[in-house]
C-alpha positions in Angstrom: 0.0 0.0 0.0 2.8 2.4 0.9 4.6 1.7 -2.4 1.4 2.4 -4.4 0.9 5.7 -2.5 4.5 6.7 -3.0 4.3 6.1 -6.8 1.1 8.1 -7.1 2.6 10.9 -5.0 5.7 11.0 -7.3 3.4 11.0 -10.4 1.4 13.9 -8.9 4.6 15.8 -8.2 6.0 15.2 -11.7 2.7 16.4 -13.3 2.6 19.5 -11.1 6.3 20.3 -11.8 5.8 19.9 -15.5 2.7 22.2 -15.4 4.6 24.8 -13.4 7.6 24.7 -15.8 5.3 25.2 -18.8 3.4 28.0 -17.0 6.8 29.7 -16.3 7.2 30.3 -20.1 6.1 33.7 -21.3 2.3 33.8 -21.4 1.4 32.9 -25.0 4.8 34.4 -25.8 3.4 37.8 -25.8 2.3 40.3 -23.2 1.2 43.9 -23.3 0.9 45.8 -20.0 -0.8 49.1 -20.5 -0.2 52.1 -18.2 -0.4 55.8 -18.8 1.3 58.8 -17.3 -0.8 61.2 -19.5 -4.5 60.9 -20.4 -3.8 62.3 -23.8 -1.7 59.3 -24.8 -3.5 56.9 -27.1 -1.4 53.8 -26.2 1.3 53.6 -23.6 2.8 50.5 -22.0 5.2 47.6 -22.1 5.1 45.1 -25.0 7.0 41.8 -24.8 7.6 39.6 -27.8 8.9 36.2 -27.0 10.0 33.2 -29.1 7.4 30.4 -29.2 8.4 26.7 -29.2 8.3 26.9 -33.1 11.0 29.6 -33.0 8.7 32.4 -34.2 8.3 35.6 -32.2 4.8 36.8 -31.1 2.9 39.7 -32.5 0.0 41.7 -31.2 -2.4 44.1 -33.0 -4.1 47.1 -31.4 -7.1 48.4 -33.2 -7.9 52.0 -32.5 -11.6 52.8 -32.8 -13.2 56.1 -32.0 -17.0 56.3 -31.5 -17.4 53.0 -33.3 -15.3 54.2 -36.3 -12.1 52.2 -36.9 -9.2 54.7 -37.4 -6.0 52.7 -37.5 -4.2 49.5 -36.3 -0.8 49.2 -34.7 1.2 46.0 -35.1 3.7 45.2 -32.3 6.1 42.5 -33.2 7.1 40.0 -34.1 10.3 40.9 -32.3 11.6 44.2 -33.6 9.0 44.8 -36.2 6.3 47.5 -35.9 3.6 48.7 -38.3 0.8 51.2 -38.4 -1.9 51.0 -41.0 -4.7 53.4 -41.8 -8.1 51.8 -41.1 -8.7 48.4 -39.4 -9.0 45.0 -41.1 -9.7 41.5 -39.9 -7.0 40.0 -42.0 -3.4 40.2 -41.1 -1.3 42.8 -43.1 2.3 42.2 -43.9 4.7 44.8 -42.5 6.8 45.2 -45.7 3.9 46.5 -47.8 3.6 50.1 -48.9 0.5 50.5 -46.7 2.7 50.4 -43.6 3.1 54.0 -42.4 6.3 53.1 -40.5 9.5 53.0 -42.6 11.7 51.4 -41.7 9.4 48.9 -39.9 12.2 47.0 -38.2 13.9 48.9 -35.3 17.7 48.8 -35.7 19.9 47.7 -32.7 23.0 49.8 -31.9 25.3 48.4 -29.2 22.4 46.5 -27.5 20.1 49.6 -27.6 17.2 50.4 -29.8 14.8 53.3 -30.2 12.6 54.6 -33.0 10.4 57.7 -33.1 8.2 58.3 -36.1 5.8 61.1 -36.8 2.8 60.2 -39.0 1.1 63.4 -40.0 -1.6 61.7 -42.0 -3.0 60.2 -38.8 -1.8 63.0 -36.5 0.4 60.5 -34.5 3.8 60.1 -33.0 4.9 56.5 -32.4 7.9 55.9 -30.2 9.3 52.5 -29.3 12.3 51.9 -27.0 14.0 48.6 -26.1 13.4 48.1 -22.4 15.7 46.6 -19.8 15.4 42.9 -19.1 15.3 41.9 -22.7 16.8 38.5 -23.3 17.7 36.4 -26.4 14.2 34.7 -26.3 12.2 37.8 -25.4 12.4 41.4 -26.3 10.7 44.0 -24.1 9.6 47.3 -25.5 8.2 50.6 -24.1 5.5 51.8 -26.5 4.1 55.3 -26.7 1.5 56.4 -29.2 0.4 60.0 -28.8 -1.2 62.7 -30.9 1.2 64.8 -33.0 -0.6 67.9 -32.0 -1.8 67.7 -28.5 -5.0 69.5 -27.6 -5.2 72.0 -24.8 -7.6 70.0 -22.6 
């Protein structure tokens, strides 16, 4: 009886340990934590793009809709790629197309640092991304700031 109980306990511990190990991997290999220091900012937060088991990096798309009208979409990732498209579509858009308003769309690294600021007058936007601390070879962490090009007085 003790041998049977010991085997089932070990099995339970192995299953629990495996579950915790898998849970310790980045959540769905992507994570966006929004925060805001200014109510006029459209999007502000930390984006993390991690490599999945298949070797690909995660991507997230933010659709900006005002009063039910889709204005634009922001693509974060995979990895160091970013894109902004006029309007919102259900189908994925490739970042290397002429419709991408961010050029270049891949943020260049320089001595382990990366930052890109782009003004998009057609949408009255400023998009800034900065590689954040804590980035690793399997995950890149970015500070994202999307704000109006011309801030209103209120």
